[in-house]
C-alpha positions as CSV (number, residue, x, y, z in Angstrom):
1,M,2.4,102.8,57.7
2,S,-0.5,100.7,56.5
3,N,-3.6,101.9,54.8
4,P,-6.7,100.9,56.7
5,L,-8.8,101.0,53.5
6,L,-6.5,98.6,51.6
7,S,-6.4,96.2,54.6
8,E,-10.2,96.2,54.7
9,I,-10.5,95.6,51.0
10,S,-8.0,92.7,51.2
11,K,-10.1,91.0,53.9
12,G,-13.0,90.8,51.5
13,A,-16.7,90.9,52.4
14,N,-19.2,88.2,53.4
15,L,-22.0,88.6,50.9
16,S,-25.3,86.8,51.1
17,H,-27.0,85.3,48.1
18,A,-29.8,87.5,46.6
19,E,-32.7,86.1,44.5
20,T,-33.7,88.3,41.5
21,V,-36.6,88.2,39.2
22,D,-35.6,88.9,35.6
23,K,-38.4,91.0,33.9
24,S,-36.3,92.1,30.9
25,K,-37.9,89.5,28.6
26,P,-40.7,90.9,26.4
27,V,-44.3,90.0,27.4
28,I,-46.2,88.5,24.5
29,E,-50.0,88.5,25.0
30,S,-51.9,85.3,24.4
31,G,-53.4,85.0,21.0
32,V,-50.5,86.7,19.3
33,T,-48.5,84.7,16.8
34,L,-45.0,85.5,15.8
35,K,-44.0,85.0,12.2
36,K,-40.5,84.6,10.7
37,N,-39.1,87.8,9.3
38,E,-38.5,88.1,5.6
39,H,-35.6,90.6,5.7
40,G,-33.6,88.6,3.2
41,A,-36.3,88.8,0.6
42,L,-36.9,92.5,1.3
43,L,-33.2,93.3,0.9
44,T,-33.1,91.4,-2.4
45,E,-36.1,93.4,-3.6
46,V,-34.5,96.7,-2.5
47,T,-31.2,95.9,-4.2
48,K,-33.0,95.2,-7.5
49,G,-34.0,98.8,-7.6
50,A,-37.1,100.4,-9.1
51,E,-37.9,102.2,-12.3
52,L,-38.7,105.8,-11.5
53,K,-40.7,108.2,-13.7
54,H,-39.5,111.8,-14.3
55,T,-42.0,114.3,-12.9
56,E,-42.0,118.0,-13.4
57,T,-42.3,120.1,-10.3
58,V,-43.3,123.7,-9.7
59,D,-41.2,125.2,-7.0
60,K,-43.4,127.8,-5.2
61,S,-41.1,128.2,-2.2
62,A,-39.5,131.5,-3.3
63,P,-40.9,134.6,-1.6
64,V,-43.3,136.7,-3.6
65,I,-42.2,140.4,-3.6
66,D,-44.5,143.0,-5.1
67,K,-43.0,144.7,-8.2
68,D,-43.7,148.1,-6.6
69,A,-41.7,147.3,-3.5
70,H,-38.5,149.3,-3.0
71,I,-35.7,148.5,-0.6
72,K,-34.0,151.5,1.0
73,P,-30.3,151.2,1.9
74,S,-29.8,150.5,5.6
75,N,-28.0,153.0,7.8
76,H,-26.9,150.8,10.7
77,A,-24.3,153.2,12.0
78,N,-26.9,155.9,12.7
79,L,-29.4,153.4,14.1
80,L,-26.8,152.0,16.5
81,G,-25.7,155.4,17.5
82,E,-29.3,156.4,18.3
83,I,-29.8,153.2,20.4
84,K,-26.6,153.9,22.3
85,S,-27.4,157.5,23.0
86,K,-30.9,156.6,24.3
87,G,-29.5,153.8,26.5
88,T,-27.2,156.2,28.4
89,N,-30.0,158.5,29.5
């Protein structure tokens, strides 16, 4: 029992040549000049490090709560019970 797909694959295919236009290269406008990058010098400068000065900061990100504010204890069990009883009506 021969597999028709395998026999067709083993025959191969007659392919014709296709011309392509490669547009993957970047387009550089006229008048633009390219310079050599200086990554080596930049990395040397970065590895030398820099002298940093200590600066005092004032952190104002904490929330401001009024001194007269009082927080009541939560009673979630009663609240959930009330929600459930209202949902069944």
